[in-house]
N, C-alpha and C positions, 0 to 999 in steps of 0.2 A: 465505855467502849464505843468505838466508832462504827458507823454504818458503812457497809461496802455494797455498792450496787453491782452485784456480780452474780450470775447464775450459771455461766458456762465454764466447765472445767478445763477447756483448752487453754494452755498458757500463752499461746502466740496470738497476737492481735494484729490484723492487717489494716493499714490506713495510708492512703496516698501512694505516690510514685516518686522514685528518685529522679535525679536530673537526666540519667541515661534511659529512663523509661521502665526500669525494673520496679517490681512491687516492693513496698516497704513493709516489713513485719517488725513488731516490737515485742520484746520480752523484758518487762520491768520486774525484777525478782522480788523487790520489796512489796509488790502488789499481789504476789503469789504465795499462798500458804500450802506447803505440801501436806500438812495435817488436814487442811480443809479439802484439798483435792482427794485425799485418801478417804474422806467421809463420803465423797460423791462417786468415786470410781477407783478402780485399781490403777495405781501409778504406771504399771506396766502397759496400760492402754495407750500411753504416750507413744510407744513404738508403733502401734497400729494407726494412731492418729497421723503420724508423720508419713507413713506409707500412703494413707488415704489422701493426705494433703497433696502429695506430689503426683499421685496417679489419677486422682479424680477431682478433688476440690479446687486444685490450682487453676484449672482451665476456667472455672466459674469466676475466680478472682480476677483473672485476666480479662474476661468478657466485661465484667462490671467496671474495671478500671478503664477499658477502652471506651465504654459508653460515657464515662465521666470525663474522659479526655479525648474526644473524637479527633482532635487536631494533632495528636501525638502518636507515635508508634510505641505500643506497649510490649516490652520484652517478656518472654517467659523465664524471667530470672528474679532473684530475690536479693534485696538489700536488707540485711538484718541488723537491728540495733538492740543490743543487750545491755542492760544496766544492772550491775551486781551490787549496787549500794545496799549496805546492811546485811549482806549474806554472811551467815555464820559458818565457821569451819565444821561444826557438828552436822551441817546439812549433808555433807558428802559422806554418807554412810556407804557400806559395802553394797547395799541394795541400790542406792542412788547411782553410784559409780558404774555398776553393771548396766543399769538402764541407760545412762548417759553414753557409754561406749557403744551400745546397740543403736541408739538414736543417731550418734555422730557417724557411725558406719553407714547408715542409710544414705548420707550425703555422697558417699563414694559411688552409689548406684545412679546418681544424678549429677555427674561431675560439672556440668555446665549451668546448673540451676542457681548456684550461688554467685552473685555478682560481687558482693562485698559484705563483710560482717565486721561490725565495730563494737567492741566490748569496752564499756566504761566502768569506772569505779571498781576496778578489780582489786581485791584485797591482796596483801603480800603473799598469803598462802596459795593463791590461785595459780601461781607460776608452776607449782608442783602438780596441781590438778591438770593444768594445760599440757604439761609434758606427757601425761598419760593419755589424754584425749587426742593430742596431736599424733601420737604413735599409731592411732587407728585411722587417721585421715589420710586421704590421698594428698600428695605433696602439692598439686595444683590448687586444691581446695584450701589447705592450711595457709598457703601464701596469700590468700584473699582475706585473711582474718587479722585484724589489728586489735591489740589489747592495750588499754591504758588504765593506769591506776589513778592518774590525775583527771578529775572530772572535766576541768576546763579544756584540756587538750583533746580529750575524747569528744567532747561536744563540738569543738571547732572542726574536727574531721567529719562528724555527722552533718554539720551544716554545710560542709564543702560538697557533700554528695547529695543532700536533700534540700530542695528549695524551701524557703521560709513558709510559703503558703501551703506546702505539702506536709511540713513537719508538725508533729503533735505539740500541743501547748506545753506539755511537761518538759519538752526539750527546747523551749524557747521559740517555737514556731507559732504560726497563726492557725494551725489545724485544730481539730477537736482535742479535748483532753483524754487521757487514758480512761478515766472514769466514764466520760461520755461515750466512748467507744464500747465499753463494757455494757453500758445501759441498753445497747441495741439487742442484747441477748435476753432481755426481760421476757417473761411468758406472754404469749400472744393475747392481746386485749387488755393487758394490765397497763396502768399508768406509771407504776414504779414498783420496785421490789427492794426489800431490805434483807441483807444476808449478814449474819453474825457468826463468827467462829468462836465457839465456846471451849475454852481450855479449863478443865477442872482438875485441880490437884487432889490428892487423896483426901476424902471426906470434905471436899471443897464445895463452894456454892458461888453462884453468879447471878446477876440481874441484867436484863436488856430492856430498855425503855424505848417506846416509839409513840408517835402521835398520829391520829387520823382526823382529818377535817370533816366538816359537816357533809361534804359530798363524796366521802371516801368510805370504802369498806375493805377489810382484810378478808378476802375470799378464802384463802387457805394459809395455814401456818404449819410448816413441816420441819421435822428434825431428821437429819441424816447422821448416821454413826456406824461405827464398828464395835461399839461397847458391848461387852457380854455381861457386864455387871449390872448396868442399867442406872438411869438417873430419873428422878421425879421432876417433871416440868409442870409448873403452874402458870396459868394465864390470868392476870388480874386487870380490872379496870380501876385506876387510881383516881380517887376524888375525895369528897368529904368522908366517905367510907370506902374502904378497899374491899371490892367484891371479887371473889374468885369465879372466873368464867368457866374454867375447865382445868383438870389436872390429869396428867397421863404419865405413866412410867414407860420410858423408852428404853428398850433393851433388845439387842440382837441375840438370837439364839444360835447363830452360827459362828464358831470361832474364827478369828481373823485368818489363821493359817490353814483353814479348811480349803482344800482344792476346789470344792463345789461352791464356795462363796464368791461367785462371779461379780456380784454387786453388793455394796454395803446395804445395811438395813435402813429403812425410812418409815416414819409414821407421822400422820397428821395429828397435831395436838389441839387444833382449834380451827374453826371456820365460821364464816358469816359474822364477823365482828364489825358492827357499824359505828362510824364516827358520828358526832365528834367525840373526842376523848383522849385521855392519856392512858396508855396501857403498859403493862410490865410483864415480862416473862422471867420467872425465876426458876433456877434449877439447883438441886441439891444432890450431891453424890455420896454414896456410901462405899465407894470403891477404895481399895487399899493402894491404888496406883493412879497415875495421871491418865485422863481419858479426854477424847475430843468429840465435839458435836458441832454440827453445822445447822443453824436455824435459818429458815427461809420464810419470809412473810411477803405474800403477793397482794399488792394493793390495787383495787379496781375502782372506777368511778361508779357512784350509785345512780 
């Protein structure tokens, strides 16, 4: 499994400005896991996030961009780059479509905030999805959105609107990579964090390995989930002899569809693990169905 340096559930990442001075936001769908987001927060919070972004947070983004580009006029507008590479048809459930229509409708309340939206790597089935979403959008807003199935053509348009020095590395620019941008959300004081999405099939198991250097310690190791069946997590130090540091059964006692379950359950499964060493987290499920967990390891300097 790969390590993902990500702690913030917000799917939109802001970096740089477009050639016209608007703020550039990115949504790379292959970097976002709805199952992982669901372990951290209610997906429906995305609607609140969008309202908060446009009414409160946006002005802070503009101030920061103006400070970074004192010689340019920063517009209170957004250039949005969306990459749908690898997105499956199964993602667009009734729940997700309802949420998307609500989020898209929010744009109608801010008709001048979208400068340009460029969607790349759109799969063949997205045309049907777009027809539904377009019906919710104001005509002026939908006219600002270009959708490409061809990655090369979509990227050419992105580079037309965003200078190479402002564009993120993932899109061929000289800016920071998407992962580097996500790294800014690491817990205060930490030097790095590891986040692993664990998908366990019925009666399944999984392992996650990580290393700590001599000057590092894992101050906290937390699991987030909505699982009501529960899974046993064990933390090992792997060496000549495998030593179990701690084992914890992580189980939410509140059903997922309970109206009072505002936030998923979380539990710390280990703390104060000092390097150097090679460590392993194993998990074994006795559930009769697939369940998801999100493991977060916060690493600090000793």
